[in-house]
C-alpha positions as CSV (number, residue, x, y, z in Angstrom):
1,M,-18.2,-12.4,17.2
2,K,-19.6,-11.1,14.0
3,V,-17.5,-9.4,11.3
4,V,-19.3,-6.7,9.3
5,I,-17.9,-5.9,5.9
6,L,-18.9,-2.9,3.9
7,A,-19.3,-4.1,0.3
8,G,-21.9,-1.7,-1.3
9,G,-19.9,1.2,-2.8
10,L,-19.7,2.2,-6.4
11,G,-15.9,1.9,-6.6
12,T,-15.7,4.8,-9.1
13,R,-11.9,5.1,-8.9
14,I,-11.4,1.6,-10.2
15,S,-14.1,1.8,-12.8
16,E,-12.1,-0.3,-15.2
17,E,-13.1,-3.2,-13.1
18,T,-16.3,-2.1,-11.4
19,Q,-18.3,-1.5,-14.6
20,I,-19.0,-5.3,-14.5
21,K,-18.7,-6.2,-10.8
22,P,-18.8,-4.6,-7.4
23,K,-15.4,-3.5,-6.0
24,P,-15.2,-6.3,-3.4
25,M,-15.5,-8.8,-6.2
26,V,-12.4,-7.5,-8.0
27,E,-10.0,-10.4,-8.0
28,I,-6.5,-10.7,-6.6
29,G,-4.9,-14.0,-7.6
30,S,-8.2,-15.5,-9.0
31,Q,-10.1,-14.8,-5.8
32,P,-12.2,-11.6,-4.9
33,I,-10.5,-9.3,-2.5
34,L,-13.6,-9.9,-0.3
35,W,-12.4,-13.5,0.0
36,H,-8.9,-12.4,1.1
37,I,-10.4,-10.2,3.8
38,M,-12.6,-13.0,5.1
39,K,-9.7,-15.4,5.1
40,M,-7.7,-12.9,7.2
41,Y,-10.4,-12.9,9.9
42,S,-11.0,-16.6,9.6
43,A,-7.3,-17.2,10.3
44,H,-7.9,-15.7,13.8
45,G,-11.0,-17.8,14.4
46,F,-13.7,-15.2,13.3
47,N,-16.0,-17.0,10.9
48,D,-19.4,-15.2,11.3
49,F,-19.8,-12.5,8.6
50,I,-22.4,-9.9,7.7
51,I,-21.8,-8.4,4.3
52,C,-23.5,-5.0,3.5
53,L,-24.6,-5.1,-0.1
54,G,-25.3,-2.3,-2.4
55,Y,-24.0,-1.7,-5.9
56,M,-24.3,-4.9,-8.0
57,G,-24.9,-6.8,-4.8
58,R,-26.5,-9.7,-6.7
59,S,-23.1,-10.8,-7.9
60,I,-21.9,-11.3,-4.3
61,V,-25.1,-13.3,-3.6
62,E,-24.4,-15.5,-6.6
63,Y,-20.7,-15.9,-5.6
64,F,-21.7,-17.4,-2.2
65,N,-24.7,-19.3,-3.6
66,H,-22.2,-21.3,-5.8
67,Y,-19.3,-21.2,-3.4
68,V,-19.4,-24.8,-2.3
69,F,-19.8,-26.1,-5.9
70,N,-17.0,-23.9,-7.2
71,H,-14.5,-25.0,-4.5
72,S,-15.3,-28.8,-4.4
73,D,-15.1,-31.8,-6.6
74,I,-18.7,-32.8,-7.6
75,T,-20.3,-35.9,-9.1
76,F,-23.6,-35.2,-10.9
77,D,-25.7,-38.3,-11.1
78,L,-28.1,-37.1,-13.8
79,K,-30.3,-40.2,-13.8
80,Q,-30.9,-40.0,-10.0
81,N,-30.9,-36.2,-10.1
82,Q,-28.3,-36.1,-7.3
83,R,-25.2,-34.1,-6.6
84,I,-22.4,-35.6,-4.5
85,I,-19.7,-33.3,-3.1
86,H,-16.2,-34.7,-2.6
87,N,-13.2,-33.2,-0.9
88,N,-15.3,-30.6,0.8
89,A,-12.5,-28.5,2.5
90,I,-14.8,-25.5,2.7
91,E,-14.2,-22.7,5.3
92,P,-16.5,-22.8,8.3
93,W,-18.1,-19.5,7.4
94,K,-21.6,-18.3,8.2
95,V,-22.3,-15.5,5.7
96,T,-25.3,-13.2,6.1
97,L,-25.9,-11.0,3.0
98,V,-27.9,-7.8,3.7
99,H,-29.2,-5.6,1.0
100,T,-28.5,-2.1,2.5
101,G,-29.5,0.0,-0.5
102,K,-27.7,1.2,-3.6
103,E,-27.5,4.8,-2.5
104,T,-27.0,4.3,1.2
105,M,-24.0,5.9,2.8
106,T,-21.4,3.9,4.8
107,G,-22.9,4.7,8.2
108,G,-26.4,4.0,7.0
109,R,-25.3,0.6,5.8
110,V,-24.0,-0.2,9.3
111,K,-27.3,1.1,10.9
112,R,-29.3,-1.3,8.6
113,I,-27.5,-4.4,9.9
114,Q,-28.2,-3.6,13.6
115,P,-30.9,-6.3,13.9
116,Y,-28.3,-8.9,12.9
117,I,-25.9,-7.7,15.6
118,G,-28.1,-7.4,18.6
119,N,-26.4,-6.3,21.9
120,E,-22.9,-7.7,21.0
121,T,-19.5,-6.3,20.3
122,F,-18.7,-6.6,16.6
123,M,-15.9,-6.0,14.1
124,L,-16.2,-3.7,11.1
125,T,-14.1,-3.1,8.0
126,Y,-14.2,-2.1,4.4
127,G,-14.4,-4.6,1.5
128,D,-11.4,-3.3,-0.3
129,G,-8.3,-3.4,1.9
130,V,-5.9,-6.0,3.2
131,A,-3.3,-6.0,6.0
132,D,-1.2,-8.3,8.2
133,I,-3.0,-7.0,11.3
134,D,-3.0,-9.2,14.3
135,I,-6.8,-9.2,14.7
136,S,-6.7,-11.1,18.0
137,E,-4.4,-8.5,19.5
138,L,-6.7,-5.8,18.1
139,L,-9.6,-7.3,19.9
140,R,-7.6,-7.7,23.1
141,F,-6.6,-4.0,22.9
142,H,-10.3,-3.0,22.4
143,R,-11.5,-5.0,25.4
144,E,-8.8,-3.5,27.7
145,H,-9.5,0.2,27.1
146,G,-13.3,-0.1,27.5
147,K,-14.3,2.6,25.0
148,V,-17.1,2.3,22.4
149,A,-14.8,2.0,19.4
150,T,-11.4,1.1,18.2
151,V,-10.0,2.1,14.8
152,T,-6.8,0.6,13.3
153,A,-4.3,3.4,12.6
154,T,-1.7,2.9,9.9
155,Q,0.9,4.8,8.0
156,P,0.6,4.2,4.3
157,L,3.5,4.2,1.9
158,G,4.0,7.3,-0.2
159,R,2.8,7.1,-3.8
160,F,6.1,8.3,-5.3
161,G,9.8,7.8,-4.8
162,S,11.3,10.2,-2.2
163,L,14.5,12.2,-2.8
164,Q,16.7,13.9,-0.3
165,L,18.8,16.6,-1.9
166,T,21.9,18.6,-0.9
167,Q,21.9,22.4,-1.3
168,D,23.6,22.1,-4.7
169,N,20.8,19.7,-5.8
170,R,22.8,16.4,-5.6
171,V,20.8,13.4,-4.7
172,K,21.7,12.4,-1.2
173,C,19.2,9.6,-0.7
174,F,16.5,7.9,-2.7
175,R,13.7,5.8,-1.2
176,E,11.4,4.0,-3.5
177,K,8.5,3.6,-1.1
178,P,8.7,6.1,1.8
179,R,6.2,6.1,4.7
180,G,4.3,9.1,3.3
181,D,4.5,12.2,5.6
182,G,4.5,10.0,8.8
183,S,0.8,10.8,9.6
184,W,-1.4,8.1,11.0
185,I,-4.6,7.4,9.0
186,S,-7.7,5.3,9.5
187,G,-7.1,1.8,8.0
188,G,-10.5,0.5,8.8
189,F,-10.5,-2.8,10.8
190,F,-12.7,-1.4,13.6
191,V,-14.1,-3.0,16.7
192,M,-17.4,-1.6,18.0
193,E,-19.6,-1.9,21.0
194,P,-23.3,-2.0,20.3
195,E,-23.6,1.5,21.7
196,F,-22.1,2.6,18.4
197,F,-25.5,2.3,16.7
198,N,-26.7,5.3,18.8
199,Y,-24.3,7.4,16.8
200,L,-25.9,6.4,13.5
201,E,-29.0,8.0,12.0
202,G,-30.5,7.2,8.6
203,D,-29.2,6.1,5.2
204,H,-27.6,9.5,4.7
205,T,-25.1,8.9,7.6
206,V,-21.5,8.8,6.4
207,L,-19.5,6.6,8.8
208,E,-16.3,8.7,8.5
209,Q,-18.0,12.0,9.3
210,E,-20.4,12.7,12.2
211,P,-20.4,9.3,13.9
212,L,-16.7,9.0,14.2
213,E,-16.2,12.7,14.9
214,K,-18.8,12.5,17.7
215,L,-17.1,9.4,19.2
216,V,-13.9,11.4,19.3
217,K,-15.7,14.3,21.0
218,D,-17.1,12.0,23.5
219,D,-13.7,10.4,24.2
220,Q,-15.0,7.0,23.1
221,M,-12.5,6.1,20.4
222,M,-9.1,4.6,20.7
223,A,-6.5,3.8,18.0
224,F,-4.8,0.5,17.6
225,K,-1.5,1.4,15.9
226,H,-0.5,-1.0,13.1
227,S,3.0,-0.4,11.7
228,G,3.0,-3.5,9.4
229,F,1.6,-4.0,5.9
230,W,-1.6,-2.3,4.9
231,H,-2.8,-1.6,1.4
232,P,-6.2,-0.4,0.1
233,M,-7.5,-1.2,-3.4
234,D,-8.7,2.2,-4.5
235,T,-7.4,2.2,-8.1
236,L,-6.4,-0.1,-10.9
237,R,-2.8,0.7,-9.9
238,D,-3.5,-0.6,-6.4
239,K,-5.1,-3.7,-7.8
240,N,-2.0,-4.4,-9.9
241,I,0.3,-3.9,-6.9
242,L,-1.6,-6.4,-4.8
243,E,-1.7,-8.8,-7.7
244,E,2.1,-8.6,-8.1
245,I,2.6,-9.1,-4.3
246,W,0.3,-12.1,-4.4
247,K,2.2,-13.7,-7.3
248,T,5.4,-13.7,-5.1
249,G,3.8,-16.3,-2.8
250,K,4.7,-14.1,0.1
251,A,1.7,-11.8,0.5
252,P,1.9,-10.3,4.0
253,W,-1.9,-10.6,4.5
254,K,-1.9,-14.3,3.8
255,M,-2.0,-15.5,7.4
256,W,-3.7,-18.9,6.6
257,E,-2.3,-22.2,5.4
């Protein structure tokens, strides 16, 4: 099954990093967050990726073009003009890079990769968020309900510490990272049937607006509730949080050896 990753946005809220690289190439622990997302899927046996390029897409092309050389030991025999790769423990990934336009909206990007999907179920997510989702269970849930689409629902942590106060303003309870207001939000990590392409129009289509709203109206979307770790990388603060988590050696989304 193919995994589609949206990797073409401008990343304006993390412009400190995205002035020189696209958002999915912002690094967590010396590897782009795109790599972390792909490793998550690969840990569950999904290794066929379609990456929707846009803003500074060439840097993603260059990353994969040099991936084997940058992750292997190499002997360069200059006289024979040969390169010999040693210790090639490279992931079994097939990566299709599709230039979906610099100004194309999220739904339009998905529409553009339709020829690479064909008449198959596919997965879809954003190139800027990690989680400890059981992707195999997500797929099982999707297949059981028989609808066109499944979205992963999550409850993000609050941005600020939470206080519970008594009537005379004494602090009764302090929680450093509360669960926000308890609402479920879209965390990405979709599973889609090929019929989903019928809900998409041109490059102007915003995935999160008419297509998903119409799916809901048609009773063709189900939510897979995920109560575990989920964290987007919207801002430099988010990037730093993920970096600190990774440094502990216990990053929840690291589901691979």
